C-alpha positions as CSV (number, residue, x, y, z in Angstrom):
1,M,-1.7,33.9,-18.0
2,K,0.2,31.0,-19.5
3,L,3.8,30.6,-20.5
4,Q,2.6,30.1,-24.0
5,H,1.2,33.7,-24.0
6,L,4.6,35.1,-23.0
7,R,6.4,32.9,-25.5
8,V,4.2,34.2,-28.4
9,F,4.5,37.8,-27.1
10,L,8.3,37.6,-27.0
11,A,8.4,36.1,-30.5
12,V,6.3,38.9,-32.0
13,A,8.4,41.6,-30.2
14,Q,11.7,40.1,-31.3
15,T,10.7,39.4,-34.9
16,G,8.6,42.6,-35.3
17,G,5.5,41.0,-36.8
18,M,2.8,38.4,-36.4
19,T,3.7,36.6,-39.7
20,K,7.4,36.3,-38.8
21,A,6.5,35.2,-35.2
22,A,4.3,32.5,-36.6
23,R,7.1,31.3,-38.9
24,Q,9.6,31.2,-36.0
25,L,7.1,29.3,-33.8
26,A,6.1,26.9,-36.6
27,T,2.4,27.8,-36.2
28,S,-0.2,29.9,-38.0
29,Q,-0.6,33.7,-37.9
30,S,-4.2,33.3,-36.6
31,V,-2.8,31.3,-33.6
32,V,-0.3,34.1,-32.9
33,S,-2.9,36.8,-33.2
34,K,-5.4,35.0,-31.0
35,S,-2.7,34.5,-28.3
36,V,-1.6,38.2,-28.4
37,G,-5.3,39.2,-28.2
38,E,-6.0,37.0,-25.2
39,L,-3.0,38.5,-23.5
40,E,-4.1,42.1,-24.2
41,D,-7.6,41.2,-22.9
42,M,-6.1,39.8,-19.6
43,L,-3.9,42.9,-19.0
44,G,-6.5,45.4,-20.3
45,V,-3.9,47.4,-22.3
46,P,-2.6,47.3,-26.0
47,L,0.7,45.6,-26.2
48,F,1.5,46.3,-29.9
49,E,0.9,49.0,-32.5
50,R,0.0,47.2,-35.7
51,N,1.0,48.8,-39.0
52,S,1.9,47.8,-42.6
53,Q,5.5,47.1,-41.5
54,G,4.5,44.7,-38.7
55,A,4.0,45.2,-35.0
56,E,5.8,47.5,-32.6
57,P,5.6,47.2,-28.8
58,T,3.7,49.9,-27.1
59,L,4.7,51.5,-23.8
60,Y,3.0,48.7,-22.0
61,G,4.5,46.1,-24.4
62,R,8.0,47.3,-23.6
63,A,7.4,47.0,-19.9
64,L,6.1,43.4,-20.4
65,L,9.0,42.7,-22.7
66,K,11.5,43.6,-20.0
67,G,9.9,41.4,-17.4
68,G,9.2,38.6,-19.9
69,V,12.8,38.3,-20.8
70,A,13.7,38.2,-17.1
71,I,11.1,35.5,-16.5
72,F,12.4,33.3,-19.3
73,D,16.0,33.8,-18.2
74,D,15.1,32.7,-14.7
75,L,13.1,29.8,-16.0
76,K,16.0,28.7,-18.2
77,A,18.3,28.9,-15.2
78,S,15.9,26.8,-13.1
79,V,15.6,24.2,-15.8
80,D,19.4,24.1,-16.1
81,E,19.7,23.6,-12.4
82,I,17.1,20.8,-12.5
83,A,19.1,19.1,-15.2
84,Y,22.3,19.5,-13.1
85,L,20.6,18.0,-10.0
86,A,19.1,15.1,-12.0
87,V,22.5,13.8,-13.0
88,P,23.3,10.8,-10.8
89,G,26.4,11.5,-8.7
90,V,26.0,15.2,-8.7
91,G,24.3,17.5,-6.2
92,E,23.8,17.8,-2.4
93,L,22.4,15.4,0.2
94,R,21.4,16.4,3.7
95,V,21.5,13.5,6.2
96,A,20.8,13.5,9.9
97,A,21.6,10.9,12.6
98,N,21.9,10.7,16.3
99,G,25.3,10.2,17.9
100,A,25.2,6.4,17.9
101,H,24.5,6.2,14.1
102,A,26.5,9.2,12.9
103,A,29.6,7.0,12.2
104,L,27.4,4.8,9.9
105,A,26.2,7.9,8.0
106,S,29.7,9.3,7.7
107,A,31.1,5.9,6.5
108,T,28.3,5.8,3.8
109,M,29.1,9.3,2.7
110,K,32.8,8.5,2.4
111,R,32.1,5.4,0.2
112,L,29.8,7.5,-2.0
113,S,32.3,10.4,-2.2
114,Q,34.9,8.0,-3.6
115,K,32.6,6.8,-6.3
116,H,30.8,10.1,-7.0
117,P,33.2,13.0,-6.3
118,G,30.5,15.5,-7.6
119,L,28.3,14.9,-4.5
120,D,28.3,17.3,-1.6
121,F,27.2,16.0,1.9
122,R,25.8,17.7,5.0
123,L,25.6,15.5,8.1
124,F,23.6,16.8,11.1
125,I,23.8,15.1,14.5
126,A,20.9,15.4,17.0
127,E,18.6,13.2,18.9
128,T,16.3,10.9,16.8
129,R,13.0,12.8,17.7
130,V,14.8,16.1,16.6
131,T,16.0,14.6,13.3
132,I,12.5,13.3,12.5
133,T,11.1,16.7,13.1
134,E,13.7,18.2,10.8
135,L,12.8,15.6,8.2
136,R,9.1,16.4,8.4
137,E,9.9,20.1,8.0
138,R,12.0,19.2,4.9
139,R,15.2,20.7,6.3
140,I,17.0,17.4,5.7
141,D,16.5,14.7,3.1
142,L,17.2,11.4,5.0
143,V,17.6,10.2,8.6
144,V,19.7,7.2,9.6
145,G,18.5,5.6,12.8
146,P,15.6,3.7,14.4
147,M,12.1,4.2,13.1
148,P,10.1,6.1,15.7
149,S,7.5,4.0,17.4
150,D,4.6,6.4,16.8
151,G,3.4,8.8,14.1
152,E,5.2,7.0,11.3
153,S,2.4,6.9,8.8
154,D,4.1,9.6,6.8
155,L,7.5,8.0,6.8
156,D,9.2,5.3,4.6
157,A,12.1,3.2,5.9
158,T,14.7,1.1,4.2
159,F,15.9,-1.6,6.7
160,L,19.7,-1.7,7.3
161,Y,20.3,-4.0,10.2
162,N,19.0,-5.2,13.6
163,N,20.9,-3.2,16.3
164,R,21.3,-5.4,19.3
165,L,22.6,-3.9,22.6
166,R,25.8,-5.4,24.1
167,V,27.3,-5.1,27.6
168,V,30.8,-3.9,27.2
169,V,33.9,-3.3,29.5
170,G,37.5,-2.1,29.1
171,L,40.3,-4.5,28.5
172,R,41.5,-4.2,32.2
173,S,38.1,-5.0,33.6
174,P,38.1,-7.9,36.1
175,W,34.8,-9.1,34.6
176,L,36.7,-10.3,31.5
177,R,38.3,-13.0,33.7
178,R,34.9,-14.5,34.7
179,R,33.7,-17.4,32.6
180,K,30.1,-16.6,33.3
181,V,28.6,-13.2,34.0
182,E,24.9,-12.4,34.5
183,L,23.2,-9.1,34.7
184,R,22.5,-9.4,38.4
185,D,26.3,-9.7,39.0
186,L,26.7,-6.1,37.7
187,I,24.0,-4.4,39.8
188,G,26.5,-2.8,42.1
189,E,28.9,-1.7,39.4
190,P,29.2,1.9,38.1
191,W,27.7,2.3,34.7
192,C,28.3,4.7,31.8
193,L,25.3,5.3,29.6
194,G,23.8,7.6,27.0
195,A,21.4,10.4,27.7
196,E,18.6,9.8,30.2
197,N,15.8,9.3,27.6
198,S,18.0,7.7,24.9
199,P,16.6,4.4,23.4
200,S,19.5,2.3,24.7
201,R,19.3,3.6,28.2
202,V,15.5,3.1,28.3
203,A,16.0,-0.5,26.9
204,L,18.6,-1.3,29.6
205,A,16.3,0.0,32.4
206,E,13.6,-2.3,31.0
207,A,16.1,-5.3,31.0
208,F,16.9,-4.7,34.7
209,R,13.2,-4.5,35.5
210,A,12.5,-7.7,33.6
211,S,15.1,-9.4,35.7
212,G,13.6,-8.1,38.9
213,L,16.6,-5.9,39.5
214,P,16.8,-2.2,40.6
215,A,18.2,0.3,38.1
216,P,21.9,0.5,37.9
217,R,24.0,3.3,39.3
218,V,25.0,5.7,36.4
219,V,28.2,7.5,37.2
220,F,28.6,9.1,33.8
221,S,26.2,9.8,30.9
222,S,26.8,11.6,27.6
223,T,25.2,11.9,24.2
224,S,28.7,11.3,22.8
225,T,29.5,7.6,22.1
226,Y,33.2,8.6,21.9
227,E,33.1,10.0,25.5
228,Q,31.2,6.9,26.6
229,R,33.8,4.6,25.1
230,Q,36.6,6.5,26.8
231,W,35.0,6.0,30.2
232,I,34.4,2.3,29.6
233,A,37.8,1.6,28.1
234,D,39.8,2.9,31.1
235,G,37.9,0.4,33.4
236,R,36.1,2.9,35.4
237,S,32.6,1.7,34.4
238,I,30.5,-0.7,32.4
239,G,28.4,0.3,29.5
240,I,26.2,-0.7,26.6
241,L,26.8,-0.1,22.9
242,G,24.9,-1.3,19.9
243,D,26.3,-3.5,17.1
244,G,26.4,-0.6,14.7
245,T,28.3,1.7,17.1
246,E,30.9,-1.0,17.8
247,Y,31.2,-1.9,14.1
248,F,31.4,1.6,12.6
249,A,32.9,3.8,15.3
250,A,36.6,4.0,15.8
251,K,37.8,1.0,17.8
252,I,40.3,3.1,19.8
253,P,40.4,2.7,22.7
254,P,39.5,-1.0,22.4
255,I,36.7,-2.5,24.5
256,K,35.3,-6.0,24.9
257,I,31.8,-7.5,24.9
258,L,30.7,-9.5,28.0
259,P,28.9,-12.8,27.3
260,I,25.6,-11.5,28.7
261,N,22.3,-12.2,27.0
262,L,20.7,-8.8,27.6
263,A,16.9,-9.2,27.6
264,A,16.5,-5.8,25.9
265,P,14.7,-5.0,22.7
266,S,16.8,-4.4,19.7
267,F,16.3,-1.6,17.2
268,L,15.7,-1.8,13.5
269,I,18.1,0.7,12.0
270,S,16.9,2.2,8.8
271,V,17.3,5.0,6.3
272,I,14.1,7.0,6.8
273,C,12.5,9.5,4.4
274,L,9.2,11.2,3.9
275,K,6.6,9.4,1.8
276,N,5.7,10.9,-1.5
277,R,8.6,13.3,-1.4
278,V,10.6,13.6,-4.6
279,L,14.2,13.5,-3.8
280,G,17.2,13.9,-6.1
281,P,19.2,10.8,-7.4
282,A,21.7,11.1,-4.6
283,A,19.2,9.8,-2.1
284,P,18.8,6.3,-3.6
285,L,22.6,6.2,-4.1
286,F,23.0,6.8,-0.4
287,I,20.5,4.1,0.5
288,E,22.1,1.6,-1.8
289,A,25.6,2.4,-0.3
290,A,24.2,2.1,3.3
291,R,22.7,-1.3,2.5
292,A,26.0,-2.5,1.1
293,I,28.1,-1.2,4.0
294,T,25.8,-2.8,6.6
295,A,25.5,-6.2,4.9
296,P,27.9,-7.8,7.4
297,L,25.7,-6.7,10.3
298,R,22.6,-8.2,8.6
299,D,24.4,-11.5,8.2
300,R,25.3,-11.8,11.9
301,R,23.7,-14.7,13.7
302,N,24.2,-13.6,17.3
């Protein structure tokens, strides 16, 4: 059954005859008769009683008429919704990020909201591997974070900036008074880091191993960059934060970067989406805004 069959059927039922329906549809009576006949053959029942006055729906025709009107009402509502969603600056966007990049996602949403007040945003915070799973299950539209190292053939990424890790301390840390600090000088110090399997913590462990040093003592770990910052700022421990976290997160309490060249891999932070998935116009608006807001980080030289 095609929508055209229902369209012709409804026209005949509403006008009361094949000739009038043909006139309304700007087609010939033979086309209308053929369409009604095909529909009756498919259903196996007569839909109209033909007479000299026209065509009157049968019992079966009235049942189909009731359902057909509902179908076209639902279809019109869906088309109206599509038209609404297709308008740039209107609709809903679901974005996920881990704790380190949530501030960037939130800042991008704030910028977009000022320019497009008709947009609604949903921000989900979880580990990167969780957010990628949610993306593949189409529960979210975009992910802000590092591109996963494996299984990325079904993903597209728009590069934002190169996230380098920095060793940071509080303003009262005695290490700020040192002109030169190396990683081996900090081996006996207490450290505050992210979750055990977080990319930054794994990268720091690799940096210690590359320097022939044992792993540092971690006195506090948290998935919350805010809590990490609190511990680092009061001078109780040393930590690491990425460029993006330091740039977009609230800078209270303040912390300082130590002049250490950390031999750790950096992370290419991107906006990630599924390949070949059709997203609404809000998605490219978000990507454009994220590119604009991270431009200062792309321009950094060190």
